C-alpha positions in Angstrom: -11.9 28.2 -8.8 -8.4 27.6 -7.7 -8.1 25.8 -4.3 -5.9 27.1 -1.5 -2.3 26.1 -2.4 -2.0 24.5 1.0 -4.7 21.9 0.2 -3.1 21.2 -3.2 0.3 20.7 -1.6 -1.2 18.5 1.1 -2.9 16.4 -1.7 0.5 16.2 -3.5 2.2 15.0 -0.3 -0.5 12.3 0.2 0.1 11.2 -3.4 3.8 10.9 -2.8 3.1 9.0 0.4 1.1 6.5 -1.6 4.0 6.0 -3.9 6.4 5.6 -0.9 4.0 3.0 0.5 4.0 1.2 -2.8 7.8 1.1 -2.8 7.9 -0.2 0.7 5.4 -2.9 0.0 7.3 -3.9 -3.1 10.6 -4.1 -1.1 8.8 -6.2 1.5 7.5 -8.6 -1.1 11.0 -8.9 -2.7 12.5 -9.5 0.8 9.9 -12.1 1.6 10.6 -13.9 -1.7 14.3 -13.9 -0.8 13.9 -15.5 2.6 15.8 -18.8 2.8 13.7 -21.9 2.1 14.3 -23.3 5.5 12.7 -20.4 7.3 9.2 -20.5 5.8 7.3 -23.1 3.9 8.1 -22.2 0.2 4.5 -21.8 -1.0 3.6 -19.6 2.0 6.7 -17.4 1.5 5.7 -17.0 -2.2 2.1 -16.3 -1.3 3.1 -13.6 1.2 5.5 -12.1 -1.4 2.7 -12.1 -4.0 0.3 -10.4 -1.6 2.8 -7.7 -0.8 3.8 -7.0 -4.4 0.1 -7.0 -5.4 -0.7 -4.4 -2.7 2.3 -2.4 -4.0 0.9 -2.4 -7.5 -2.5 -1.4 -6.3 -1.1 1.5 -4.2 1.0 2.7 -7.1 -1.8 2.3 -9.6 -4.4 4.0 -7.5 -2.2 6.9 -6.3 -2.6 9.2 -9.4 -6.4 8.6 -9.9 -6.9 9.4 -6.2 -4.8 12.6 -6.4 -6.7 13.6 -9.5 -10.2 13.0 -7.9 -9.3 14.9 -4.8 -7.9 17.8 -6.9 -11.1 17.9 -8.8 -13.2 17.9 -5.6 -11.0 20.7 -4.2 -11.5 22.8 -7.3 -15.2 22.2 -7.3 -15.5 22.7 -3.5 -17.2 19.3 -3.4 -16.8 16.6 -0.7 -13.6 14.6 -0.9 -13.9 11.0 -2.1 -13.4 8.4 0.6 -10.2 6.3 0.5 -11.7 3.3 -1.1 -8.7 1.0 -0.8 -7.5 2.0 2.7 -9.2 -1.1 4.3 -7.6 -3.4 1.6 -4.1 -2.1 2.5 -4.6 -2.1 6.2 -6.1 -5.6 6.3 -3.7 -6.9 3.7 -0.6 -5.8 5.5 -2.0 -7.0 8.8 -2.7 -10.4 7.3 0.8 -10.8 6.0 2.2 -9.7 9.3 0.2 -12.1 11.3 1.0 -15.0 9.0 4.7 -14.1 9.1 4.6 -13.9 12.9 3.0 -17.3 13.2 5.5 -18.8 10.9 8.4 -17.2 12.8 7.1 -18.5 16.1 6.6 -22.0 14.7 10.1 -22.1 13.2 11.8 -21.3 16.6 
């Protein structure tokens, strides 16, 4: 059975939002890597950049499978799968933000 087009389009918008999030995380990781050495300890700066770019790769890599699984559930009128990686992204970005905040406060 074909799902209501509004649900399919909402699923597509969510897919595109995951890709936008991946792009933003990647840009944040690149920006973190480009921070001057005198601002953050180099290994911490690199670690934060790696975490952000890794989250970016996960978001981009999981966007299509998530879209596909939701589309299948919509067609089968089955329960939607839970967002398995939502906590990883939320806690990962929060961790990077808290560490960056502490480093900014310590460098003042």
